[in-house]
DSSP file (Angstrom, degrees, kcal/mol; ACC not computed):
  #  RESIDUE AA STRUCTURE BP1 BP2  ACC     N-H-->O    O-->H-N    N-H-->O    O-->H-N    TCO  KAPPA ALPHA  PHI   PSI    X-CA   Y-CA   Z-CA
    1    1 A X              0   0    0      0, 0.0     2,-0.2     0, 0.0     0, 0.0   0.000 360.0 360.0 360.0 126.1   77.8  -14.1  274.8
    2    2 A X        -     0   0    0      1,-0.0     2,-0.5     2,-0.0     0, 0.0  -0.406 360.0-145.7 -72.0 139.2   75.0  -11.5  275.0
    3    3 A X        -     0   0    0     -2,-0.2     2,-0.4     2,-0.0    -1,-0.0  -0.895  17.2-176.6-112.1 134.7   74.3   -9.3  272.2
    4    4 A X        -     0   0    0     -2,-0.5     2,-0.5    39,-0.1    37,-0.0  -0.938  17.4-146.9-128.0 150.2   73.1   -5.7  272.5
    5    5 A X        -     0   0    0     -2,-0.4    38,-2.5    33,-0.1     2,-0.5  -0.970  13.4-169.3-112.4 124.7   72.1   -2.9  270.1
    6    6 A X        -     0   0    0     -2,-0.5     2,-0.4    37,-0.2    39,-0.2  -0.975   9.8-152.0-111.9 121.8   72.9    0.7  271.0
    7    7 A X  E     -a   45   0A   0     37,-2.2    39,-2.7    -2,-0.5     2,-0.5  -0.765   9.3-160.5 -94.2 137.3   71.3    3.3  268.9
    8    8 A X  E     -a   46   0A   0     -2,-0.4    39,-0.2    37,-0.2     2,-0.1  -0.964  11.3-136.3-124.0 132.3   73.3    6.6  268.6
    9    9 A X        -     0   0    0     37,-2.1    39,-0.3    -2,-0.5     2,-0.2  -0.430  32.2-101.1 -75.4 160.4   71.6    9.8  267.5
   10   10 A X        -     0   0    0     17,-0.2    -1,-0.1    -2,-0.1     2,-0.0  -0.536  42.8-106.8 -77.0 152.7   73.4   12.0  265.1
   11   11 A X        -     0   0    0     -2,-0.2    38,-0.3    38,-0.1    -1,-0.1  -0.347  35.2-104.4 -73.7 158.8   75.2   14.9  266.6
   12   12 A X        -     0   0    0     36,-0.6     2,-0.2     1,-0.1    -1,-0.1  -0.172  33.2-126.5 -68.3 173.8   73.9   18.4  266.1
   13   13 A X        -     0   0    0     44,-0.0     2,-0.8    50,-0.0    49,-0.2  -0.728  18.9-110.7-114.0 167.6   75.5   20.9  263.7
   14   14 A X    >   -     0   0    0     47,-2.8     3,-2.0    -2,-0.2     8,-0.1  -0.875  27.6-168.8 -97.3 101.8   76.8   24.4  264.2
   15   15 A X  T 3  S+     0   0    0     -2,-0.8     3,-0.4     1,-0.3    -1,-0.1   0.586  78.5  75.8 -73.0  -6.7   74.3   26.5  262.3
   16   16 A X  T 3  S+     0   0    0      1,-0.3     2,-0.4    45,-0.1    -1,-0.3   0.651 101.6  42.0 -66.6 -17.2   76.5   29.5  262.7
   17   17 A X  S <  S+     0   0    0     -3,-2.0     2,-1.8    44,-0.1     3,-0.3  -0.746  75.9 179.9-130.3  84.2   78.6   28.0  259.9
   18   18 A X    >   +     0   0    0     -2,-0.4     3,-0.8    -3,-0.4    43,-0.1  -0.264  20.5 149.7 -84.9  56.4   76.1   26.7  257.4
   19   19 A X  T 3  S+     0   0    0     -2,-1.8    -1,-0.2    41,-0.8    42,-0.1   0.859  78.7  23.7 -59.6 -40.0   78.5   25.3  254.9
   20   20 A X  T 3  S-     0   0    0     40,-0.4    -1,-0.2    -3,-0.3    -2,-0.1   0.275 109.4-108.4-109.9   9.2   76.3   22.5  253.7
   21   21 A X    <   +     0   0    0     -3,-0.8     2,-0.3     1,-0.2    -2,-0.1   0.713  65.3 152.5  70.8  19.6   72.9   23.9  254.6
   22   22 A X        -     0   0    0     -8,-0.1     2,-0.3     4,-0.0    -1,-0.2  -0.616  21.8-172.3 -77.9 142.4   72.4   21.4  257.4
   23   23 A X    >>  -     0   0    0     -2,-0.3     4,-1.6     1,-0.0     3,-1.0  -0.969  33.1-127.6-131.2 144.6   70.1   22.7  260.2
   24   24 A X  H 3> S+     0   0    0     -2,-0.3     4,-1.4     1,-0.2    -1,-0.0   0.770 110.9  63.6 -68.8 -17.9   69.4   21.0  263.6
   25   25 A X  H 34 S+     0   0    0      1,-0.2     4,-0.4     2,-0.2    -1,-0.2   0.790 101.1  50.0 -67.8 -26.4   65.7   21.4  262.7
   26   26 A X  H <4 S+     0   0    0     -3,-1.0     3,-0.5     1,-0.2     4,-0.4   0.843 113.1  46.3 -82.3 -36.3   66.2   19.1  259.8
   27   27 A X  H >X S+     0   0    0     -4,-1.6     4,-2.1     1,-0.2     3,-0.7   0.763  91.6  82.0 -72.5 -24.5   68.0   16.5  262.0
   28   28 A X  H 3X S+     0   0    0     -4,-1.4     4,-2.3     1,-0.3    -1,-0.2   0.823  86.1  54.1 -62.2 -31.0   65.5   16.5  264.7
   29   29 A X  H 3> S+     0   0    0     -3,-0.5     4,-1.7    -4,-0.4    -1,-0.3   0.885 111.0  46.4 -68.0 -33.7   62.9   14.2  263.1
   30   30 A X  H <> S+     0   0    0     -3,-0.7     4,-1.9    -4,-0.4    -1,-0.2   0.857 110.6  53.0 -72.7 -36.6   65.5   11.6  262.6
   31   31 A X  H  X S+     0   0    0     -4,-2.1     4,-2.3     2,-0.2    -2,-0.2   0.884 107.4  53.6 -62.3 -41.8   66.7   12.1  266.1
   32   32 A X  H  X S+     0   0    0     -4,-2.3     4,-2.3    -5,-0.2    -2,-0.2   0.929 107.5  49.5 -54.2 -52.8   63.1   11.5  267.3
   33   33 A X  H  X S+     0   0    0     -4,-1.7     4,-3.0     2,-0.2     5,-0.3   0.895 110.4  49.1 -61.4 -44.3   62.8    8.2  265.5
   34   34 A X  H  X S+     0   0    0     -4,-1.9     4,-2.3     1,-0.2    -1,-0.2   0.925 110.3  52.3 -68.3 -39.4   66.1    6.9  266.9
   35   35 A X  H  < S+     0   0    0     -4,-2.3     4,-0.5     2,-0.2    -2,-0.2   0.875 113.0  44.1 -63.8 -35.8   64.9    7.9  270.4
   36   36 A X  H >< S+     0   0    0     -4,-2.3     3,-0.6    -5,-0.2    -2,-0.2   0.896 114.5  48.3 -72.6 -40.7   61.6    6.0  269.9
   37   37 A X  H >< S+     0   0    0     -4,-3.0     3,-1.8     1,-0.2     4,-0.3   0.833 103.6  64.0 -67.7 -33.8   63.4    2.9  268.4
   38   38 A X  G >< S+     0   0    0     -4,-2.3     3,-1.2    -5,-0.3     6,-0.3   0.763  84.3  74.4 -62.8 -23.5   65.9    2.9  271.3
   39   39 A X  G <  S+     0   0    0     -3,-0.6    -1,-0.3    -4,-0.5    -2,-0.2   0.757 105.4  36.0 -63.0 -22.5   63.1    2.2  273.8
   40   40 A X  G <  S+     0   0    0     -3,-1.8     2,-0.3    -4,-0.2    -1,-0.3   0.289  93.3 112.5-112.9   9.1   63.1   -1.4  272.5
   41   41 A X    <   -     0   0    0     -3,-1.2     3,-0.4    -4,-0.3   -35,-0.1  -0.614  68.6-135.2 -79.3 137.7   66.9   -1.7  271.9
   42   42 A X  S    S+     0   0    0     -2,-0.3   -36,-0.1     1,-0.2    -1,-0.1   0.797 104.2  38.4 -64.6 -26.2   68.6   -4.1  274.1
   43   43 A X  S    S-     0   0    0    -38,-2.5    -1,-0.2     1,-0.3     2,-0.2   0.453 101.3-138.4-101.8  -4.9   71.4   -1.6  274.7
   44   44 A X        -     0   0    0     -3,-0.4   -37,-2.2   -39,-0.4    -1,-0.3  -0.555  31.3 -63.5  88.9-151.9   69.5    1.5  274.8
   45   45 A X  E     -a    7   0A   0    -39,-0.2     2,-0.5    -2,-0.2   -37,-0.2  -0.968  20.6-142.5-142.7 161.1   70.7    4.7  273.2
   46   46 A X  E     -a    8   0A   0    -39,-2.7   -37,-2.1    -2,-0.3     2,-1.1  -0.979  21.4-156.1-118.0 111.6   73.5    7.3  273.2
   47   47 A X        +     0   0    0     -2,-0.5   -39,-0.1   -39,-0.2   -37,-0.1  -0.744  29.1 156.9 -94.5  98.1   72.1   10.7  272.6
   48   48 A X    >>  +     0   0    0     -2,-1.1     3,-1.5   -39,-0.3     2,-0.7   0.401  35.6 119.4 -96.6   1.3   74.8   13.0  271.2
   49   49 A X  T 34 S+     0   0    0    -38,-0.3   -38,-0.1     1,-0.3   -39,-0.0  -0.592  87.5  13.3 -70.7 108.3   72.3   15.4  269.6
   50   50 A X  T 34 S+     0   0    0     -2,-0.7    -1,-0.3     2,-0.1   -39,-0.1   0.252  99.5 107.0 106.3  -6.8   73.0   18.8  271.4
   51   51 A X  T <4  +     0   0    0     -3,-1.5     2,-0.2     2,-0.0    -2,-0.1   0.904  59.8  78.4 -63.7 -45.4   76.3   17.6  272.9
   52   52 A X     <  -     0   0    0     -4,-0.6     2,-0.2     2,-0.0    -2,-0.1  -0.466  60.1-158.9 -84.9 147.2   78.6   19.5  270.7
   53   53 A X    >   -     0   0    0     -2,-0.2     3,-2.7   -39,-0.1     4,-0.1  -0.667  41.5 -93.2-110.8 164.4   79.5   23.1  271.0
   54   54 A X  G >  S+     0   0    0      1,-0.3     3,-1.3    -2,-0.2     7,-0.1   0.782 124.6  59.6 -54.0 -30.7   81.0   25.3  268.2
   55   55 A X  G 3  S+     0   0    0      1,-0.2    -1,-0.3    12,-0.0    12,-0.2   0.685  94.7  66.8 -57.6 -26.1   84.5   24.6  269.4
   56   56 A X  G <  S+     0   0    0     -3,-2.7     9,-2.1    11,-0.1     2,-0.3   0.337  91.8  80.7 -86.0   6.0   83.8   20.9  268.8
   57   57 A X  B <  S-B   64   0B   0     -3,-1.3     7,-0.2     7,-0.3     9,-0.1  -0.856  75.2-118.1-121.9 152.2   83.5   21.3  264.9
   58   58 A X    >   -     0   0    0      5,-3.2     3,-1.5    -2,-0.3    -1,-0.1   0.033  57.1 -79.5 -59.1-178.5   85.7   21.5  261.9
   59   59 A X  T 3  S+     0   0    0      1,-0.3   -40,-0.1     2,-0.1    -1,-0.1   0.799 127.9  62.2 -62.3 -29.8   85.5   24.7  259.9
   60   60 A X  T 3  S-     0   0    0      3,-0.1   -41,-0.8     1,-0.1   -40,-0.4   0.571  99.9-129.8 -82.4  -3.0   82.3   23.5  258.1
   61   61 A X  S <  S+     0   0    0     -3,-1.5   -47,-2.8     2,-0.3    -2,-0.1   0.441  92.9  72.3  75.9  -7.0   80.2   23.3  261.2
   62   62 A X  S    S+     0   0    0    -49,-0.2     2,-0.5     1,-0.2    -1,-0.1   0.814  80.5  66.4-108.9 -38.0   79.1   19.7  260.4
   63   63 A X  S    S-     0   0    0      1,-0.0    -5,-3.2   -50,-0.0    -2,-0.3  -0.728  80.4-127.4 -90.0 130.5   82.0   17.5  261.0
   64   64 A X  B     -B   57   0B   0     -2,-0.5    -7,-0.3    -7,-0.2     2,-0.1  -0.333  20.2-140.7 -68.9 150.0   83.3   17.1  264.5
   65   65 A X     >  -     0   0    0     -9,-2.1     4,-2.7    -7,-0.1     5,-0.2  -0.272  45.9 -74.6 -89.4-170.0   87.0   17.8  265.1
   66   66 A X  H  > S+     0   0    0      1,-0.2     4,-2.1     2,-0.2     5,-0.1   0.831 135.2  51.3 -62.8 -37.3   89.1   15.7  267.5
   67   67 A X  H  > S+     0   0    0      2,-0.2     4,-2.2   -12,-0.2    -1,-0.2   0.936 113.5  44.7 -60.9 -48.9   87.5   17.4  270.6
   68   68 A X  H  > S+     0   0    0    -12,-0.3     4,-2.4     2,-0.2     5,-0.2   0.952 111.8  51.6 -65.0 -47.7   84.0   16.7  269.3
   69   69 A X  H  X S+     0   0    0     -4,-2.7     4,-2.5     1,-0.2     5,-0.2   0.931 112.0  50.2 -53.3 -50.5   84.9   13.0  268.3
   70   70 A X  H  X S+     0   0    0     -4,-2.1     4,-1.9     2,-0.2    -1,-0.2   0.837 106.3  51.9 -61.6 -39.6   86.2   12.6  271.9
   71   71 A X  H  X S+     0   0    0     -4,-2.2     4,-1.6     1,-0.2    -1,-0.2   0.888 113.9  44.3 -62.1 -43.5   83.2   14.0  273.5
   72   72 A X  H  X S+     0   0    0     -4,-2.4     4,-2.0     2,-0.2    -2,-0.2   0.887 111.0  55.7 -71.6 -32.0   81.0   11.5  271.5
   73   73 A X  H  X S+     0   0    0     -4,-2.5     4,-3.9    -5,-0.2     5,-0.3   0.910 104.7  52.4 -60.6 -44.7   83.5    8.7  272.2
   74   74 A X  H  X S+     0   0    0     -4,-1.9     4,-2.3     1,-0.2    -1,-0.2   0.931 111.6  45.7 -64.7 -40.1   83.2    9.2  275.9
   75   75 A X  H  X S+     0   0    0     -4,-1.6     4,-1.2     2,-0.2    -1,-0.2   0.874 115.5  46.8 -67.3 -35.4   79.3    9.0  275.8
   76   76 A X  H  X S+     0   0    0     -4,-2.0     4,-2.2     2,-0.2     5,-0.2   0.934 113.1  48.8 -71.2 -50.4   79.4    5.9  273.6
   77   77 A X  H  X S+     0   0    0     -4,-3.9     4,-2.2     1,-0.2    -2,-0.2   0.902 108.5  52.8 -61.9 -38.6   82.1    4.2  275.8
   78   78 A X  H  X S+     0   0    0     -4,-2.3     4,-1.1    -5,-0.3    -1,-0.2   0.863 108.1  50.7 -66.5 -32.4   80.2    4.8  278.9
   79   79 A X  H  < S+     0   0    0     -4,-1.2     4,-0.4     2,-0.2     3,-0.3   0.897 112.0  49.2 -66.8 -37.6   77.0    3.2  277.3
   80   80 A X  H >< S+     0   0    0     -4,-2.2     3,-1.6     1,-0.2    -2,-0.2   0.904 106.9  54.3 -62.3 -45.1   79.2    0.2  276.4
   81   81 A X  H 3< S+     0   0    0     -4,-2.2    -1,-0.2     1,-0.3    -2,-0.2   0.787 102.2  59.6 -64.0 -30.8   80.6   -0.1  279.8
   82   82 A X  T 3<        0   0    0     -4,-1.1    -1,-0.3    -3,-0.3    -2,-0.2   0.594 360.0 360.0 -75.1 -14.0   77.1   -0.2  281.2
   83   83 A X    <         0   0    0     -3,-1.6    -1,-0.2    -4,-0.4    -2,-0.2   0.480 360.0 360.0 -77.2 360.0   76.1   -3.4  279.3
């Protein structure tokens, strides 16, 4: 059985609701590292940074709601299907 590694970026946050003080600019360097590492990953990457919209978050603007989780799931499932 072949083994693959798929790297997934963190999702963006809704900066209009800064409950925890997270900002997309703070996450961006981590996203850049994951994007760079994914170039050598056997399964590639799933880039969900920037995928979510304000309606995809719980009240805190950090944690995805059911819709946000579903959007990320669709991206991850598509990557797995391509393996």
